BAVOPA-280013 format. One record per residue: residue number from 1; residue in one letter; x, y, z of N, C-alpha, C, O, CB in turn. Coordinates in Angstrom, 2 decimals. Each point is the difference from the previous one (the first is absolute). Last residue first. Glycine has a CB too. Example, Ala and Ser with C-alpha at 12.3 -4.5 7.8 and 13.67 -1.06 7.14 Angstrom:
residues 2
- k/r/n_X/n_Y/n_Z/ca_X/ca_Y/ca_Z/c_X/c_Y/c_Z/o_X/o_Y/o_Z/cb_X/cb_Y/cb_Z
- 2/S/12.85/-2.25/7.08/0.82/1.19/0.06/-0.77/1.09/0.73/0.51/1.11/0.17/0.67/-1.74/-2.32
- 1/A/-0.89/-5.09/2.08/-0.89/1.19/0.00/0.90/1.20/0.00/1.04/-0.02/0.66/-2.93/-1.15/0.59
end
This chain:
residues 180
- k/r/n_X/n_Y/n_Z/ca_X/ca_Y/ca_Z/c_X/c_Y/c_Z/o_X/o_Y/o_Z/cb_X/cb_Y/cb_Z
- 180/X/-0.08/36.40/23.04/-0.49/-0.03/1.62/1.09/0.84/0.62/-0.01/0.22/1.21/-1.14/-2.74/-1.03
- 179/X/0.67/1.07/-5.01/-0.29/1.47/0.30/-0.14/0.11/1.42/-0.46/1.07/0.42/-0.67/-0.62/-2.55
- 178/X/1.90/-4.69/-0.04/1.21/0.87/-0.09/-0.28/1.45/0.56/0.90/0.72/0.42/-0.13/-2.07/-2.49
- 177/X/-4.31/-1.85/1.52/0.84/-0.36/1.26/1.23/0.81/-0.01/0.53/0.27/1.07/-1.36/-2.62/-0.99
- 176/X/-2.27/2.99/-3.63/-0.62/0.47/1.17/1.02/-0.45/1.23/0.14/0.74/0.98/-2.72/-0.91/-2.09
- 175/X/2.58/-0.31/-4.04/1.21/0.17/0.71/-0.52/0.52/1.49/0.80/0.71/0.61/0.76/-0.14/-2.92
- 174/X/-4.61/-1.88/-1.20/1.00/-0.96/-0.04/1.26/0.36/0.79/0.89/-0.84/0.11/-1.83/0.23/-2.26
- 173/X/-2.99/3.46/2.08/-0.34/-1.32/0.44/1.15/-0.88/-0.04/0.19/-0.73/0.98/-2.41/1.05/-1.73
- 172/X/2.85/3.96/-0.93/-0.01/-0.02/1.41/-0.54/-1.38/0.49/0.47/-0.44/1.05/-0.77/2.99/-1.01
- 171/X/0.66/-2.12/-4.61/1.34/0.17/0.71/-0.16/0.01/1.15/0.75/-0.76/0.62/0.14/1.81/-2.02
- 170/X/-5.00/-0.66/-0.64/0.70/-1.47/-0.17/1.28/-0.04/0.52/0.26/-0.99/0.68/-1.38/0.56/-2.66
- 169/X/-0.97/4.55/1.85/-0.83/-0.92/0.96/0.70/-1.37/-0.11/0.27/-0.68/0.99/-2.65/1.93/-1.31
- 168/X/4.17/1.92/-2.71/0.34/0.30/1.44/-0.68/-0.98/0.92/0.65/-0.58/0.87/-0.38/3.01/-1.38
- 167/X/-1.52/-2.65/-3.96/1.44/-0.56/0.23/0.39/0.20/1.42/0.49/-0.91/0.67/0.22/1.42/-3.03
- 166/X/-4.82/1.50/0.98/-0.16/-1.48/0.30/1.50/-0.73/0.07/0.16/-1.03/0.65/-2.64/1.05/-1.93
- 165/X/2.22/4.73/0.40/-0.60/-0.42/1.32/-0.20/-1.66/0.38/0.09/-0.57/1.08/-1.31/2.91/-1.45
- 164/X/3.14/-0.62/-3.80/0.96/0.27/0.93/-0.69/-0.41/1.41/0.60/-0.66/0.86/0.56/2.60/-2.39
- 163/X/-2.70/-4.48/-2.75/-0.08/1.28/0.43/0.88/0.23/1.08/0.36/-1.01/0.60/-2.51/1.11/-1.35
- 162/X/3.07/-4.04/-2.85/-0.64/0.35/1.28/-0.20/1.65/0.21/0.82/0.76/-0.51/0.33/-3.04/1.49
- 161/X/1.02/0.12/-4.88/-0.85/-1.06/0.41/-0.80/0.21/1.23/-0.92/-0.77/0.28/2.48/-0.57/-1.34
- 160/X/1.85/4.20/-1.56/-1.45/0.19/-0.21/-0.78/-1.19/0.34/-1.13/-0.10/-0.49/1.62/1.65/-1.25
- 159/X/4.36/-0.37/2.38/-0.34/-0.73/-1.34/-1.41/-0.04/-0.30/-0.38/-0.56/-1.03/2.26/-0.84/1.32
- 158/X/-0.07/3.37/3.69/0.70/0.45/-0.99/-0.28/-0.60/-1.33/0.27/0.63/-1.03/1.26/-0.17/2.69
- 157/X/-3.32/-2.21/2.28/-0.60/1.35/-0.26/0.58/0.53/-1.22/-0.75/0.42/-0.88/0.40/0.04/3.26
- 156/X/1.98/-4.33/-0.15/-1.01/-0.30/-1.14/-0.68/1.26/-0.32/-0.68/0.02/-1.03/0.25/-2.40/1.73
- 155/X/3.63/2.06/2.95/0.76/0.02/-1.42/-1.03/-0.26/-1.21/0.31/0.15/-1.18/1.93/-1.14/2.34
- 154/X/-3.85/0.86/3.39/0.42/1.40/-0.22/0.67/-0.06/-1.38/-0.24/0.92/-0.79/0.59/-0.30/3.34
- 153/X/-1.55/-4.94/-0.61/-1.11/0.81/-0.78/0.33/1.44/-0.31/-0.56/0.51/-0.97/-1.07/-1.92/2.09
- 152/X/5.51/-2.41/-1.21/-0.80/0.78/1.17/-1.11/0.81/-0.92/0.12/0.48/-1.13/2.11/-0.10/3.08
- 151/X/-0.21/-5.13/-3.51/0.26/1.32/-0.17/-1.07/0.76/1.09/-1.13/-0.36/0.32/2.01/-0.01/-3.02
- 150/X/1.99/-4.69/2.86/-1.36/0.72/-0.05/0.30/1.53/-0.14/0.95/0.54/0.56/-2.18/-2.37/0.97
- 149/X/4.42/-2.13/-3.57/-0.07/0.77/1.18/-1.60/0.77/-0.17/-0.55/0.31/-1.06/3.57/0.05/1.30
- 148/X/1.52/-3.59/-2.94/-1.51/0.30/0.23/-0.24/0.90/1.34/0.90/0.17/0.83/-1.51/-2.54/-2.01
- 147/X/4.60/0.30/-2.93/-0.41/0.70/1.30/-1.44/-0.05/0.19/-0.74/-0.27/-0.94/2.61/1.80/0.77
- 146/X/0.17/-4.12/-3.41/1.08/0.86/0.42/-0.12/0.68/1.40/0.97/0.13/0.74/-0.72/0.21/-3.15
- 145/X/-2.24/-4.92/-0.56/-0.19/1.24/0.97/1.27/0.66/0.41/0.95/-0.59/0.51/-2.93/-0.49/0.41
- 144/X/1.04/-1.62/-5.74/0.34/-0.32/1.52/-0.21/1.33/0.76/0.09/1.10/-0.52/1.73/-2.98/0.00
- 143/X/-2.47/-0.47/-5.06/-0.07/1.02/0.88/0.38/-0.59/1.57/0.05/-1.20/0.26/-1.91/2.42/-1.97
- 142/X/0.89/-3.56/-2.58/1.48/0.21/0.14/0.07/1.26/1.03/1.10/0.54/0.09/-0.39/-1.48/-2.68
- 141/X/-4.58/-1.34/0.99/0.30/1.02/-0.87/1.50/0.33/0.37/0.60/0.82/-0.68/-3.12/0.07/0.45
- 140/X/0.24/-3.98/2.91/0.04/-0.57/-1.37/0.67/0.88/-1.18/0.57/-0.44/-1.00/-2.68/-0.74/1.80
- 139/X/1.46/2.79/3.78/1.02/-0.94/-0.15/0.19/-0.63/-1.36/1.08/-0.17/-0.55/-1.48/-0.20/2.85
- 138/X/-3.31/2.94/-1.35/1.19/0.93/0.01/1.15/-0.87/-0.20/0.80/0.28/-0.89/-1.80/1.43/2.43
- 137/X/-3.00/-3.76/-0.86/0.07/0.41/-1.37/1.19/1.14/-0.04/0.43/0.34/-1.10/-3.12/-0.92/0.62
- 136/X/1.87/-1.51/4.56/0.34/-1.07/-0.90/0.11/0.69/-1.54/0.86/-0.34/-0.81/-2.17/-1.57/2.45
- 135/X/-0.25/4.78/1.90/1.33/-0.40/0.29/0.51/-1.02/-1.20/1.00/0.26/-0.67/-1.48/0.06/3.35
- 134/X/-4.02/0.59/-2.57/0.64/1.28/-0.50/1.56/-0.43/0.25/0.73/0.04/-0.99/-2.83/1.90/1.65
- 133/X/-0.91/-5.04/0.83/-0.03/-0.06/-1.32/0.80/1.09/-0.49/0.67/-0.23/-1.00/-2.77/-0.86/1.00
- 132/X/1.84/1.02/4.69/0.71/-1.21/-0.50/-0.08/0.04/-1.56/1.08/-0.17/-0.57/-1.68/-1.25/2.74
- 131/X/-1.50/4.55/1.21/1.12/0.47/-0.90/0.73/-1.21/-0.59/1.01/0.23/-0.67/-0.71/1.91/2.05
- 130/X/-3.93/-2.40/1.49/-0.64/0.70/-1.19/1.24/0.20/-0.93/-0.08/0.06/-1.23/-1.95/1.24/2.56
- 129/X/2.52/-3.21/3.13/-0.39/-1.00/-1.21/-0.33/0.59/-1.27/0.03/-0.63/-1.05/-0.89/-0.79/2.64
- 128/X/4.12/2.91/2.80/-0.97/0.60/-0.84/-0.28/-0.84/-1.33/0.68/0.04/-1.02/0.07/2.20/2.02
- 127/X/0.81/-2.81/4.41/0.19/-0.39/-1.34/-1.09/0.52/-0.63/-1.17/-0.07/0.38/2.40/-1.88/0.01
- 126/X/0.78/3.63/4.57/-1.18/-0.32/-1.14/0.73/-0.45/-1.21/1.06/0.50/-0.37/-2.78/1.32/1.14
- 125/X/2.40/-0.56/4.63/0.82/-0.71/-1.03/-0.99/-0.55/-0.99/-0.65/-1.03/0.16/2.56/0.40/1.45
- 124/X/-2.12/4.48/2.45/-0.80/-0.94/-1.07/0.85/-0.40/-0.87/0.49/0.84/-0.76/-2.49/0.17/0.84
- 123/X/1.81/1.51/5.05/1.03/-0.54/-1.02/-0.73/-1.07/-0.87/-0.37/-1.09/0.44/2.43/1.49/1.19
- 122/X/-3.51/4.08/1.98/-0.28/-1.43/-0.72/0.92/-0.29/-0.98/0.31/0.86/-0.82/-2.58/-0.67/1.10
- 121/X/2.61/2.83/4.48/0.11/-0.18/-1.50/-0.66/-1.13/-0.49/-0.11/-0.99/0.73/2.13/2.02/-0.69
- 120/X/-2.01/2.85/4.43/-0.17/-1.43/-0.47/0.48/0.04/-1.66/0.10/1.01/-0.69/-2.33/-1.59/2.57
- 119/X/3.45/3.93/2.70/-0.86/-0.13/-1.00/0.08/-1.47/-0.48/0.77/-0.78/0.55/-0.57/3.27/-1.11
- 118/X/2.78/-0.03/3.65/-1.48/0.14/0.60/-0.89/-0.13/-1.16/-0.99/0.74/-0.01/1.57/0.86/1.95
- 117/X/4.25/-0.81/-3.79/-0.45/-0.17/1.26/-1.39/0.22/0.35/-0.58/0.98/-0.47/2.67/-0.48/0.84
- 116/X/-0.92/-1.24/-5.38/0.21/1.04/0.99/-0.29/-0.73/1.41/-0.89/-0.85/0.10/0.19/2.90/-1.80
- 115/X/2.67/-4.52/-2.63/-1.17/0.08/0.62/0.05/1.08/1.30/0.80/-0.20/0.91/-1.21/-2.33/-1.81
- 114/X/4.02/1.06/-2.27/-0.84/1.17/-0.48/-1.33/0.15/0.72/-0.75/0.94/-0.26/1.78/-1.25/-1.95
- 113/X/2.40/-3.05/3.29/0.30/1.53/0.43/-0.91/0.98/-0.53/-0.18/1.10/0.52/2.49/-1.61/-0.44
- 112/X/-2.76/-3.96/-1.40/-0.60/0.12/1.33/0.45/1.25/0.56/-0.67/0.53/0.89/0.56/-2.93/-0.54
- 111/X/1.37/1.33/-4.80/-1.36/0.01/0.13/-0.37/0.22/1.60/-0.94/0.73/0.29/0.75/-2.30/-2.51
- 110/X/4.20/2.82/-0.97/0.02/-0.51/1.53/-1.60/0.19/0.34/-0.49/0.99/0.54/3.22/-0.14/0.27
- 109/X/0.49/-1.19/-5.54/-1.43/0.25/0.70/-0.08/-0.54/1.30/0.03/-1.21/0.26/-1.12/1.13/-2.33
- 108/X/5.34/0.27/-0.45/-0.91/0.13/-1.04/-1.26/0.39/0.61/-0.55/0.93/-0.59/1.69/-2.56/-0.83
- 107/X/2.89/0.54/3.98/-0.31/1.52/-0.21/-1.15/0.09/-1.16/-0.52/1.10/-0.18/3.12/-0.31/0.86
- 106/X/-0.63/-4.99/0.32/-0.52/0.45/1.04/-0.52/1.52/0.01/-0.92/0.37/0.72/2.35/-2.14/0.18
- 105/X/-0.66/-2.08/-4.64/0.69/1.34/0.38/-0.81/0.55/1.07/-1.08/0.50/-0.30/2.00/0.01/-1.98
- 104/X/-2.10/-4.63/0.38/1.31/-0.23/0.57/0.78/1.42/0.32/1.11/0.08/0.54/-1.06/-2.42/-1.90
- 103/X/-4.84/-0.03/0.16/0.13/1.10/0.43/1.52/0.22/0.77/0.11/0.25/1.20/-2.82/-0.29/-1.19
- 102/X/2.51/-4.24/-1.88/-1.31/0.44/0.46/0.31/1.32/0.64/0.73/-0.04/0.99/-1.76/-2.31/-0.64
- 101/X/3.67/-0.89/-4.32/0.07/1.13/1.19/-1.24/0.51/0.34/-0.67/0.57/-0.86/2.75/0.16/0.18
- 100/X/-0.43/-5.55/-1.40/-0.99/1.01/0.05/0.31/0.97/1.01/0.05/-0.28/1.20/-1.65/-1.23/-1.99
- 99/X/3.86/-2.78/-0.26/0.45/1.11/-0.85/-0.97/0.93/-0.11/0.05/0.68/-1.02/1.32/-1.99/-0.17
- 98/X/-1.71/-2.60/3.73/-0.37/-0.30/-1.41/0.43/1.11/-0.82/-0.29/0.04/-1.19/-1.65/-1.38/1.82
- 97/X/2.72/1.56/4.02/0.78/-1.40/-0.65/-0.44/-0.06/-1.31/0.79/-0.51/-0.79/-0.72/-0.96/2.82
- 96/X/-2.38/4.74/0.29/1.38/0.43/-0.32/0.83/-1.19/-0.63/0.78/0.13/-0.95/-0.90/1.59/2.90
- 95/X/-4.22/-2.48/-0.52/-0.10/0.78/-1.20/1.42/0.39/-0.30/0.39/0.00/-1.17/-2.77/0.85/1.62
- 94/X/1.76/-3.10/3.60/-0.20/-0.80/-1.08/0.03/0.62/-1.28/0.50/-0.62/-0.94/-1.63/-0.62/2.37
- 93/X/1.44/4.03/2.43/1.15/-0.88/-0.26/-0.09/-0.96/-1.13/0.94/-0.10/-0.80/-0.59/0.31/3.09
- 92/X/-4.13/2.16/-1.02/1.09/0.90/-0.62/1.17/-0.73/-0.23/0.54/0.04/-1.10/-1.35/1.87/2.18
- 91/X/-2.42/-4.38/1.19/-0.49/0.38/-1.34/1.03/0.78/-0.66/0.46/-0.40/-1.07/-2.80/0.41/1.79
- 90/X/2.99/-0.76/3.71/0.36/-1.29/-0.71/-0.45/0.39/-1.40/0.83/-0.20/-0.89/-1.16/-1.61/2.89
- 89/X/-0.63/5.08/1.04/1.52/0.06/-0.24/0.36/-1.10/-0.95/0.84/0.13/-0.89/-0.35/0.82/3.21
- 88/X/-4.91/-0.54/-0.66/0.37/0.92/-1.07/1.46/0.11/-0.49/0.40/0.36/-1.11/-2.24/0.78/2.01
- 87/X/0.40/-4.10/2.75/-0.54/-0.49/-1.34/0.18/1.25/-1.03/0.18/-0.31/-1.18/-2.02/-1.43/2.35
- 86/X/3.22/2.73/3.10/0.87/-1.14/-0.65/-0.53/-0.51/-1.17/0.74/-0.35/-0.92/-0.02/-0.30/2.97
- 85/X/-3.18/3.87/0.26/1.32/0.56/-0.49/0.75/-1.07/-0.72/0.48/0.14/-1.12/-0.35/1.49/3.03
- 84/X/-3.95/-2.98/0.29/-0.42/0.56/-1.40/1.40/0.70/-0.50/0.30/-0.04/-1.19/-3.09/0.53/1.80
- 83/X/3.08/-2.45/3.76/-0.16/-1.02/-0.96/-0.40/0.57/-1.44/0.35/-0.61/-1.01/-0.99/-0.94/2.97
- 82/X/1.07/4.48/1.91/1.32/-0.61/-0.64/-0.20/-0.94/-0.94/0.75/0.00/-0.98/0.33/0.29/2.85
- 81/X/-5.35/2.41/-1.57/1.25/0.08/0.86/1.10/-0.58/-0.60/0.24/0.03/-1.21/-1.49/-0.07/3.10
- 80/X/-2.83/0.67/-4.21/-0.11/-1.08/1.04/1.30/-0.17/0.81/0.44/-1.09/0.37/-2.10/-0.10/-1.85
- 79/X/2.63/3.66/-2.92/-1.25/-0.32/0.46/-0.04/-1.00/1.04/0.78/-0.95/-0.08/-1.52/1.56/-2.00
- 78/X/4.63/3.05/0.04/-0.38/-1.49/0.66/-1.47/-0.02/0.47/-0.39/0.76/0.89/2.84/-1.13/0.02
- 77/X/0.32/3.64/-4.61/-0.73/0.07/0.96/-0.39/-1.43/0.41/-0.52/-0.73/-0.85/-0.10/3.02/0.15
- 76/X/3.13/-0.37/-2.77/0.91/-0.36/0.90/-0.96/0.01/1.35/0.50/0.19/1.11/1.79/0.82/-2.48
- 75/X/-3.48/-0.47/-3.47/0.17/1.22/0.60/0.92/-0.18/1.45/0.51/0.99/0.52/-2.93/-0.20/-1.74
- 74/X/1.22/-4.41/-1.96/0.24/1.15/-0.93/0.49/1.17/0.83/0.93/0.69/-0.42/-2.74/-1.45/-1.22
- 73/X/0.41/-3.36/3.63/1.14/-0.07/-0.62/0.41/1.15/-0.93/1.17/0.14/-0.35/-1.60/-2.41/0.65
- 72/X/-3.57/2.45/2.08/1.05/-0.06/1.11/1.30/-0.18/-0.72/0.97/0.66/0.37/-2.52/-1.69/1.43
- 71/X/-2.35/0.56/-4.36/0.20/1.45/0.27/1.30/0.00/0.95/0.93/0.76/-0.27/-3.63/-0.03/0.06
- 70/X/1.43/-5.01/-0.49/0.25/0.58/-1.33/0.27/1.53/0.13/0.97/0.47/-0.60/-2.45/-2.28/-0.48
- 69/X/0.12/-0.94/4.87/1.46/0.13/-0.26/0.38/0.38/-1.34/1.18/0.22/-0.25/-0.88/-1.83/1.86
- 68/X/-4.67/0.75/-0.16/0.49/1.41/0.43/1.41/-0.01/-0.14/0.59/1.08/0.00/-2.35/-0.67/1.63
- 67/X/-0.40/-4.46/-2.68/0.01/0.96/-1.03/0.38/1.36/0.50/0.43/0.81/-0.82/-2.10/-2.14/-0.35
- 66/X/2.03/-2.18/4.23/0.65/-0.38/-1.18/-0.18/1.20/-1.09/0.99/0.51/-0.55/-1.41/-3.10/1.15
- 65/X/-1.92/3.02/3.43/1.53/0.06/0.38/0.68/-0.27/-1.37/0.89/0.78/-0.36/-1.08/-1.70/2.96
- 64/X/-4.52/0.55/-2.84/0.48/1.40/0.23/1.44/0.21/0.22/0.60/0.98/-0.44/-2.70/-0.64/1.35
- 63/X/0.16/-4.73/-1.14/-0.03/0.57/-1.24/0.64/1.51/-0.13/0.78/0.42/-0.86/-2.84/-1.95/0.60
- 62/X/1.13/-0.61/4.39/1.26/-0.60/-0.73/0.08/0.66/-1.23/1.05/0.57/-0.30/-1.17/-2.79/1.27
- 61/X/-3.61/3.36/1.48/1.25/0.64/0.55/1.23/-0.55/-0.50/1.05/0.64/0.04/-2.22/-0.20/1.90
- 60/X/-3.19/-0.19/-5.18/0.40/-0.67/1.53/1.19/0.73/0.36/0.61/0.81/-0.70/-1.42/-3.28/0.37
- 59/X/-1.94/5.43/-2.90/0.73/-1.14/-0.03/0.12/-0.69/1.32/-0.23/0.64/1.03/1.35/0.34/-2.85
- 58/X/-3.51/3.14/-0.13/-0.57/-1.00/0.80/0.75/-1.42/0.07/-0.59/-1.06/0.22/-1.50/2.32/-0.78
- 57/X/3.89/4.18/0.30/-0.67/-1.02/-0.78/-0.71/-0.93/0.73/-0.06/0.17/1.22/1.63/0.07/-2.74
- 56/X/1.92/3.50/2.38/-1.29/0.50/-0.51/-0.65/-1.10/-0.89/-0.32/0.23/-1.17/1.16/2.22/1.25
- 55/X/3.06/-2.61/4.22/-0.34/-0.48/-1.40/-1.38/0.69/-0.30/-0.85/0.02/0.89/2.14/-2.43/-0.69
- 54/X/2.40/4.46/3.32/-1.14/-0.75/-0.14/-0.21/-0.41/-1.48/0.42/0.71/-0.92/-1.37/0.45/2.94
- 53/X/4.84/1.47/1.76/-0.41/-0.53/-1.36/-1.04/-0.95/0.10/0.07/-0.84/0.90/2.09/1.15/-1.74
- 52/X/0.84/3.87/3.59/-0.99/-1.14/0.19/-0.59/-0.31/-1.27/-0.51/0.89/-0.67/-0.02/-0.26/2.95
- 51/X/5.13/2.52/-0.27/-0.95/-0.62/-1.10/-0.96/-1.12/0.42/0.46/-0.95/0.63/1.36/1.48/-2.18
- 50/X/1.12/4.29/3.53/-0.18/-1.45/0.33/-1.22/-0.38/-1.07/-0.99/0.69/-0.25/1.79/-0.58/3.08
- 49/X/0.74/4.50/-1.94/0.49/-0.84/-1.27/-0.09/-1.39/0.04/0.41/-0.68/-0.95/1.06/2.28/0.62
- 48/X/-3.12/1.83/3.50/1.23/-0.13/0.16/0.71/-0.76/-0.97/1.17/-0.35/0.19/-1.70/0.69/1.90
- 47/X/-4.11/0.82/-2.10/0.75/1.36/-0.05/1.66/-0.35/0.22/0.87/0.78/-0.38/-3.17/0.67/1.49
- 46/X/-0.40/-5.41/-3.31/-0.30/0.70/1.11/1.01/1.17/-0.04/1.00/0.02/-0.72/-1.94/-2.07/2.03
- 45/X/-0.97/-1.20/-5.32/1.26/0.59/0.50/-0.31/1.00/1.21/-0.52/1.07/-0.31/1.59/-1.30/-2.10
- 44/X/-3.39/-4.12/-0.57/-0.22/1.15/0.74/1.31/0.33/0.58/0.75/-0.85/0.48/-3.13/0.35/-0.04
- 43/X/0.55/-2.39/-4.89/1.28/0.25/0.79/-0.43/1.21/0.90/-0.27/1.05/-0.58/2.10/-1.91/-1.32
- 42/X/-4.40/-3.18/-1.30/-0.06/1.29/0.57/0.94/0.15/1.11/0.04/-0.78/0.95/-2.31/0.94/-1.63
- 41/X/1.87/-3.12/-4.29/0.35/0.05/1.50/-0.39/1.36/0.46/0.06/0.96/-0.76/1.92/-2.58/0.60
- 40/X/-2.47/-2.23/-4.13/-0.33/1.23/0.40/0.06/0.18/1.61/-0.60/-0.72/0.80/-0.79/0.83/-2.98
- 39/X/2.60/-3.15/-2.82/-0.04/0.07/1.48/-0.24/1.32/0.28/0.34/0.90/-0.77/1.15/-2.70/1.19
- 38/X/-2.39/0.21/-4.73/0.97/-1.19/0.48/0.09/0.01/1.44/-0.02/-1.05/0.65/1.44/1.15/-2.66
- 37/X/-5.32/1.69/-1.33/0.79/0.32/1.03/0.70/-1.13/0.62/-0.53/-0.94/0.61/-0.89/2.72/-0.33
- 36/X/-0.53/-0.54/-5.24/0.01/-1.13/0.97/0.91/0.71/1.18/1.08/0.52/-0.28/-1.31/-2.75/-1.59
- 35/X/-2.82/4.58/-2.41/1.26/-0.28/0.76/-0.41/-1.27/0.80/-1.11/-0.52/0.11/2.04/3.08/0.09
- 34/X/-3.89/-1.77/-3.58/0.76/1.04/-0.30/1.39/0.00/0.77/1.05/0.24/-0.60/-3.24/0.92/0.09
- 33/X/-2.00/-4.13/0.42/1.29/-0.41/-0.53/0.91/1.04/-0.37/0.92/-0.26/-0.78/-2.00/-1.58/0.05
- 32/X/-3.43/1.88/3.00/0.11/0.58/-1.33/1.33/-0.48/-0.72/0.22/0.35/-1.16/-1.60/1.71/2.01
- 31/X/0.84/-2.90/3.85/-1.07/-0.65/-0.79/-0.02/0.22/-1.44/-0.22/-0.95/-0.76/-0.99/1.12/2.66
- 30/X/4.37/2.23/0.81/0.39/-1.51/-0.18/-1.17/-0.68/-0.75/0.23/-0.71/-0.98/1.20/0.60/3.23
- 29/X/-2.25/4.64/-1.04/0.96/-0.21/-1.11/0.62/-1.40/-0.22/0.44/-0.35/-1.10/0.03/2.66/1.52
- 28/X/-3.67/-1.60/3.20/-0.67/0.39/-1.21/1.04/-0.09/-1.34/-0.32/-0.54/-1.05/-1.29/2.17/2.63
- 27/X/3.51/-2.03/2.70/-0.77/-1.14/-0.26/-0.86/0.26/-1.30/0.01/-0.87/-0.87/-0.03/0.27/3.43
- 26/X/2.34/4.26/-0.77/0.90/-0.95/-0.45/-0.73/-1.40/-0.51/0.33/-0.54/-1.05/1.39/1.69/2.72
- 25/X/-4.20/2.04/0.50/0.19/0.48/-1.49/1.05/-0.93/-0.55/-0.09/-0.39/-1.16/-0.47/2.96/1.54
- 24/X/-0.73/-3.31/4.05/-1.13/-0.22/-0.91/0.29/0.32/-1.28/-0.49/-0.64/-0.94/-0.92/1.02/2.58
- 23/X/4.53/0.70/1.61/0.01/-1.57/-0.27/-1.20/-0.34/-0.93/0.08/-0.93/-0.81/0.99/0.38/3.19
- 22/X/-0.73/5.10/-0.95/1.15/-0.24/-0.87/0.05/-1.54/-0.28/0.38/-0.37/-1.11/0.93/2.44/2.06
- 21/X/-4.71/-0.57/1.96/-0.07/0.60/-1.26/1.01/-0.53/-1.01/-0.29/-0.53/-1.08/-0.56/2.48/2.26
- 20/X/0.10/-2.62/3.82/-0.15/-1.01/-1.08/-0.04/0.31/-1.33/-0.02/-0.90/-0.85/-0.99/-0.05/2.33
- 19/X/1.58/3.70/2.47/-1.39/-0.36/0.13/-0.13/-1.21/-1.30/-1.08/-0.33/-0.48/0.12/3.05/1.61
- 18/X/4.98/0.49/1.91/-0.30/-0.97/-1.12/-1.49/-0.54/0.27/-0.38/-0.27/1.13/3.00/-0.46/-1.43
- 17/X/0.87/4.45/1.79/-1.45/-0.24/0.32/-0.59/-0.82/-0.94/-0.85/0.45/-0.77/0.65/1.58/1.80
- 16/X/5.24/0.40/0.63/-0.61/-1.04/-0.70/-1.35/-0.25/0.68/-0.15/-0.12/1.21/2.40/-0.88/-1.93
- 15/X/0.86/5.21/0.14/-0.82/-0.46/0.91/-0.83/-1.30/-0.46/-1.11/0.15/-0.49/1.11/2.25/1.32
- 14/X/3.39/-0.76/-3.43/0.42/0.72/1.10/-0.77/-0.54/1.13/0.60/-0.39/1.00/0.01/2.42/-2.31
- 13/X/0.83/-4.61/-3.13/-1.29/0.30/0.75/0.23/0.79/1.16/0.31/-0.72/0.95/-1.25/-1.30/-1.68
- 12/X/3.45/-0.03/-4.47/0.08/0.69/1.40/-1.37/0.40/0.56/-0.89/0.42/-0.74/3.14/0.51/0.10
- 11/X/-0.19/-4.51/-3.06/-0.97/0.95/0.10/0.04/0.44/1.39/-0.13/-0.84/0.88/-1.23/-0.09/-2.69
- 10/X/4.35/-1.74/-2.12/0.03/0.17/1.26/-0.97/1.38/0.35/0.27/1.12/-0.44/2.22/-2.44/0.50
- 9/X/-1.34/-3.07/-4.00/-0.70/1.27/0.36/0.11/0.24/1.48/-0.24/-0.93/0.78/-1.37/0.65/-2.68
- 8/X/3.93/-2.89/-1.94/-0.05/0.09/1.31/-0.46/1.34/0.18/0.74/0.93/-0.33/0.95/-2.60/0.83
- 7/X/-2.19/-1.78/-4.89/0.49/1.42/0.63/-0.29/-0.14/1.54/-0.89/-0.72/0.45/0.28/2.28/-2.66
- 6/X/1.27/-4.88/-2.77/-0.38/0.12/1.39/0.52/1.33/0.60/1.12/0.47/-0.22/-1.09/-3.02/0.41
- 5/X/-1.70/-0.02/-5.18/0.88/0.96/0.78/-0.42/0.11/1.49/-1.16/0.04/0.39/1.52/1.27/-2.54
- 4/X/-1.66/-5.86/0.12/-0.16/1.26/-0.52/0.81/0.92/0.69/0.55/-0.40/1.03/-2.68/-0.13/-1.72
- 3/X/2.75/-4.71/-0.07/-0.43/0.91/0.90/-0.01/1.26/-0.49/0.97/0.27/-0.73/-0.27/-1.57/2.31
- 2/X/-1.28/-3.93/-3.63/0.71/1.31/-0.05/-0.55/0.98/1.00/-1.22/0.07/0.17/1.67/-0.44/-2.56
- 1/X/-0.39/-5.37/2.21/-0.72/1.40/0.04/0.83/1.31/0.10/0.85/0.22/0.86/-2.59/-1.50/0.24
end
């Protein structure tokens, strides 16, 4: 089975007040075969920077420990205490033996460091099913990915895709945690 493009999305919540809306939307996207959530974690960081981690799924505890190490292996976060840290380290070591570098540049992205104190983050490891046919067509044409990234709503004003007021609202929503 071919896996689609995989993306790690980190969403911040200054005052988490979850009512199941995010999980419901991810489930809707899964049912439409748009995305598959490989792993989803909630990370709470207290005012002193101490972390607490929870799975955002209906997996059994054993499945959560095993799958949680997917994100843990990527960002160096041990799930389920020492046992989870060991599982994440083992996955990373196995990948290294196979010649695969897993986020090998520690300066590349400090996911946990980006979470502001006294807030929470949802870490979503998502496979984009919708992109498989496009990626395969690009590969058949000899193309390859050079880079990717999300574009700020503020940058869309200059090319006429959004009005300035709407872009400001969206930008404020997307960056609310950093404005604290």
